[in-house]
C-alpha positions, 0 to 999 in steps of 0.5 A: 554412514552413521555420521552422514545419518544425523545430516540427513534426518536434519535435512529432512526435519528441515524439509517437514518444517517447511511443508507444514507451513501454513497460510492464512488468508485475510482480505478486509474491506476497509472503511475510510469513514473510520479513519482517524488522524493524529498529526501526519498519520491516519489510522483505520482499525482492521476487522477483528480476527485471529491467526494461531501462527507457528514459525514458518507460517505466512498471513497474506491478502489485500486490502481494500476500501469500501466502495472503490475508494482510492487513497491519495498520500501527499509528500511535504518536503518542508516537514521534519524528517522529509515528509515521507509517505508512510504505509504500514499493515500490522498484526500483533501477538496476543502476548509480549514475546520475541517475536520477528517477521519479513513482510512485503507490500505491493499497491494495486490501481496506481494513479499519480506520480509514484516513483517507489519499488513495485514490492516494498519488503521490510523486517519486523520485530516484536509484531507482523507488519507489512510496510513502505516507509520511505520516499514513494513519490516527489508530489502525491500518488493513489492506489486502491488497494494493498497486496501484502504478505507477512511471515512469521520468522522466529519465536514460539507458537502465539496467537496474533490479532490485526492491528491497524493499517496506519498511513501518512504523510497528508491522507486523503480518501475520494472515488477517483485516483489523482491526474498526472501533471500533462507534459509540456508537449501535451500542454502545447497541443492543448493551447493549440487547440484552444487556440483554433477553436477560438479563431473558429468562433471569431471568424463565425462571430464575423460572418454577416447573415443575410436580411430577411 
């Protein structure tokens, strides 16, 4: 019985640690007019906030853009490295130390040719991040928001502050999402419809009007 007691106490301690984890909600609305671009990366500084995190704590929320603007990311296969799309939301510790975490990220209001996973997951060291650093589209896609969650998995109690949202490869902000390219059948119907309209107009033009 005495041998079981330390194991039981350790298990209870784990439960207590998990139960004491805090969840911090952070839902910034970003202004595209404040974005800066260097090479293929566009950055927007995140609004100020402070999170006093302990291991196990979570920061989560949504990112949206002023006026409901959509973000369009376009790949560039001809560039070095394939020109893959890049999305990263970063929260940094106030002091340099050994910290690590996990992140999850998904897009809302998706338009265009998105072929990435519904939820992107990642590991981070030295900071907390929710990111998607792989090929998300063969051409271009857009989104109106980002849902994210970051878990502080390892380190000491530390003050974290939001850093920036980074986007790549080619980035554009606009009020609408890009239209998908019509399929072959759709093109056929459109061309057939235009032909029918043209034939109707020609017939009408050939009708003789009675003399007054």
